[in-house]
C-alpha positions as CSV (number, residue, x, y, z in Angstrom):
1,X,-1.2,10.6,-27.1
2,X,0.8,7.5,-26.1
3,X,-0.2,4.4,-27.7
4,X,-1.8,1.8,-25.3
5,X,-0.9,-1.6,-25.8
6,X,-3.8,-3.8,-25.4
7,X,-4.7,-7.6,-25.0
8,X,-7.6,-9.8,-24.8
9,X,-7.9,-12.5,-22.3
10,X,-11.0,-15.0,-22.3
11,X,-13.0,-11.9,-23.9
12,X,-11.7,-9.2,-21.2
13,X,-9.9,-6.5,-22.3
14,X,-6.7,-6.0,-20.5
15,X,-4.8,-2.2,-21.3
16,X,-1.0,-2.0,-20.8
17,X,-0.9,-5.7,-19.9
18,X,3.1,-5.4,-18.8
19,X,2.8,-2.3,-17.1
20,X,-0.1,-3.7,-15.1
21,X,2.0,-6.8,-14.3
22,X,5.1,-4.8,-12.9
23,X,2.6,-2.8,-10.8
24,X,1.4,-5.9,-9.6
25,X,5.0,-7.2,-9.0
26,X,5.8,-4.2,-6.8
27,X,2.7,-5.1,-4.8
28,X,3.5,-8.6,-4.1
29,X,7.3,-7.5,-2.8
30,X,5.6,-5.0,-0.7
31,X,2.7,-7.1,0.5
32,X,5.2,-10.0,1.6
33,X,7.6,-7.3,3.0
34,X,4.5,-6.2,5.2
35,X,3.7,-10.0,6.4
36,X,7.3,-10.5,7.1
37,X,7.8,-7.9,9.6
38,X,4.2,-8.6,11.0
39,X,5.6,-12.1,11.5
40,X,8.9,-10.7,13.4
41,X,6.8,-9.7,16.0
42,X,9.2,-6.7,16.6
43,X,7.1,-3.9,18.8
44,X,9.3,-0.6,18.3
45,X,7.5,2.0,16.0
46,X,9.6,2.4,13.5
47,X,8.4,-1.5,12.5
48,X,5.0,-0.8,12.7
49,X,5.6,2.4,10.5
50,X,7.5,0.0,8.2
51,X,4.7,-2.4,7.9
52,X,1.9,0.5,7.2
53,X,4.2,1.8,4.7
54,X,4.4,-1.6,2.7
55,X,0.7,-2.6,3.3
56,X,-0.3,0.6,2.2
57,X,2.3,0.8,-1.2
58,X,0.9,-2.7,-1.6
59,X,-2.6,-1.2,-2.1
60,X,-1.7,1.7,-3.8
61,X,0.1,-0.3,-6.6
62,X,-2.6,-2.9,-7.0
63,X,-5.0,0.1,-7.6
64,X,-2.7,1.5,-9.9
65,X,-2.0,-1.6,-11.8
66,X,-6.0,-2.5,-12.2
67,X,-7.6,0.8,-12.0
68,X,-5.0,3.2,-13.4
69,X,-4.1,0.8,-16.5
70,X,-5.5,-2.6,-16.8
71,X,-9.3,-2.0,-16.6
72,X,-9.3,1.9,-16.7
73,X,-11.6,2.2,-19.4
74,X,-14.4,0.8,-17.0
75,X,-13.8,3.9,-14.9
76,X,-13.6,7.8,-14.8
77,X,-10.5,9.6,-14.1
78,X,-11.7,10.2,-10.7
79,X,-10.9,6.9,-9.9
80,X,-7.3,7.4,-10.0
81,X,-7.2,9.3,-6.3
82,X,-7.5,6.1,-4.4
83,X,-4.4,5.0,-5.8
84,X,-2.7,8.3,-5.7
85,X,-3.8,9.0,-2.2
86,X,-2.5,5.8,-0.9
87,X,0.6,6.2,-2.4
88,X,1.2,9.5,-0.7
89,X,-0.2,7.8,2.6
90,X,2.9,5.2,2.1
91,X,5.7,7.9,1.3
92,X,4.4,9.6,4.5
93,X,4.8,6.3,6.5
94,X,8.4,5.2,5.2
95,X,9.6,8.8,5.9
96,X,8.1,8.4,9.8
97,X,10.2,5.4,9.7
98,X,13.1,7.1,8.6
99,X,12.9,9.7,11.0
100,X,12.0,7.1,14.0
101,X,15.1,5.6,12.9
102,X,17.0,8.7,13.9
103,X,16.2,8.0,17.4
104,X,19.6,6.3,17.8
105,X,21.2,9.6,17.1
106,X,19.4,12.1,17.6
107,X,17.2,13.6,20.7
108,X,13.5,12.6,21.3
109,X,12.6,16.6,21.0
110,X,14.4,16.9,17.5
111,X,12.2,13.6,16.4
112,X,9.2,14.9,17.7
113,X,9.4,18.4,15.7
114,X,10.4,16.1,12.2
115,X,7.3,14.0,13.0
116,X,5.0,17.3,13.1
117,X,7.0,18.7,9.6
118,X,6.2,15.5,8.4
119,X,2.4,15.8,9.1
120,X,2.3,19.0,7.7
121,X,3.9,18.2,4.3
122,X,1.6,15.5,3.6
123,X,-1.5,17.4,4.1
124,X,0.0,20.2,2.3
125,X,0.5,18.0,-1.1
126,X,-2.6,15.7,-0.1
127,X,-4.6,19.1,-0.4
128,X,-3.2,20.5,-3.4
129,X,-3.5,17.0,-4.8
130,X,-7.0,16.7,-4.0
131,X,-8.0,20.4,-5.2
132,X,-6.4,20.3,-8.6
133,X,-6.2,16.5,-9.4
134,X,-2.9,16.9,-10.9
135,X,-0.7,13.9,-10.5
136,X,2.2,16.4,-10.3
137,X,1.5,16.8,-6.6
138,X,2.0,12.8,-5.9
139,X,5.1,12.7,-8.0
140,X,6.5,15.9,-6.1
141,X,5.8,14.4,-2.8
142,X,7.1,11.1,-3.5
143,X,10.6,12.7,-4.8
144,X,10.8,15.0,-1.5
145,X,9.6,11.7,0.4
146,X,12.8,9.6,-0.8
147,X,14.9,11.8,-2.2
148,X,15.1,14.4,0.4
149,X,13.7,13.2,3.6
150,X,14.5,9.5,3.6
151,X,18.1,10.3,1.6
152,X,19.0,12.7,4.2
153,X,18.3,11.0,7.7
154,X,19.3,7.7,6.6
155,X,22.7,9.3,5.1
156,X,23.2,11.3,8.1
157,X,22.9,7.7,10.4
158,X,24.9,5.8,8.0
159,X,27.7,8.2,8.2
160,X,27.4,8.6,12.2
161,X,27.0,4.8,12.6
162,X,27.9,3.1,9.4
163,X,25.1,0.4,10.2
164,X,24.0,-1.7,7.4
165,X,20.0,-0.6,7.8
166,X,20.9,2.8,6.6
167,X,23.2,1.4,3.9
168,X,20.3,-0.9,2.7
169,X,17.8,1.9,2.9
170,X,19.8,4.3,0.6
171,X,20.3,1.5,-1.9
172,X,16.6,1.6,-1.9
173,X,16.6,5.5,-2.4
174,X,18.9,4.9,-5.3
175,X,16.7,2.6,-7.2
176,X,14.1,4.8,-6.6
177,X,16.0,7.5,-8.0
178,X,16.4,5.4,-11.2
179,X,12.8,4.5,-11.3
180,X,12.2,8.7,-11.2
181,X,14.5,9.0,-14.1
182,X,13.1,6.6,-16.4
183,X,9.6,8.0,-15.5
184,X,10.1,11.8,-15.8
185,X,12.3,11.2,-18.9
186,X,9.8,8.6,-20.5
187,X,12.8,6.5,-21.7
188,X,11.1,3.3,-23.0
189,X,13.2,0.2,-24.2
190,X,10.4,-1.1,-25.9
191,X,6.8,-0.6,-27.2
192,X,5.6,-3.0,-24.5
193,X,8.1,-2.7,-21.8
194,X,7.7,1.2,-21.6
195,X,9.2,3.5,-19.0
196,X,6.1,3.0,-16.8
197,X,7.1,-0.8,-16.8
198,X,10.9,0.0,-16.3
199,X,9.8,2.4,-13.3
200,X,7.8,0.0,-11.9
201,X,10.7,-2.8,-12.1
202,X,13.2,-0.3,-10.3
203,X,10.2,0.3,-7.8
204,X,10.2,-3.2,-6.9
205,X,13.8,-3.4,-6.3
206,X,13.5,-0.1,-4.1
207,X,11.0,-1.8,-2.3
208,X,13.0,-5.0,-1.6
209,X,15.9,-3.1,-0.1
210,X,13.7,-1.1,2.0
211,X,12.5,-4.3,3.7
212,X,16.5,-5.6,3.8
213,X,17.0,-2.2,5.5
214,X,14.0,-2.5,7.8
215,X,14.9,-6.0,9.0
216,X,18.2,-5.0,10.0
217,X,17.2,-2.0,11.9
218,X,18.3,-2.4,15.7
219,X,16.9,0.4,17.9
220,X,18.8,-0.8,21.1
221,X,22.0,0.3,19.8
222,X,23.7,3.3,18.4
223,X,25.9,1.2,15.9
224,X,26.2,-1.4,13.4
225,X,29.9,-1.5,11.7
226,X,29.4,-2.4,8.0
227,X,31.6,-5.6,7.5
């Protein structure tokens, strides 16, 4: 059983304070990104998908930090599900954003097929998660969505167009992969700054680069050369 770090502030017990704090840092990055995309006034569907991704991921990491870590002792195990499910919804929308981005190169028919596959994949993993209550399916869905769907589609676009948006998105996937590496192998630099805190730190960087990528998307052109 893993050691749980605990602090008390004004008589309130907070479990895993650094893990909670880094979760909330991810939330902050995501909420700010969602707000900036909303304020940009861009109307294309790709920006709507990114806005939903950031907003829902912000909710997921807030729930993860507060319910899943800081105050889990006040809740039973089933309260982890809202955080898990919102996390899966957010990954579905970043996949859809990447799919929508491919309209600059792929036909509407192919984009539509990819969208249908996206819905089927999400519903499959969501069902498995709810039925089994196993976090493995949340992890697998996240890995599939980022390391296969987003990486493949944005990699394809970068090879074809050398656009800056895809370059930033691929950088985000790189940081997400590092986060997964620390998480899966439980690599902890310190008892307080453990593998979860490290993972959240790289997740925040991934979210930042996803936002930078989203901010550079130009759906009116099929190329945006790298400087």
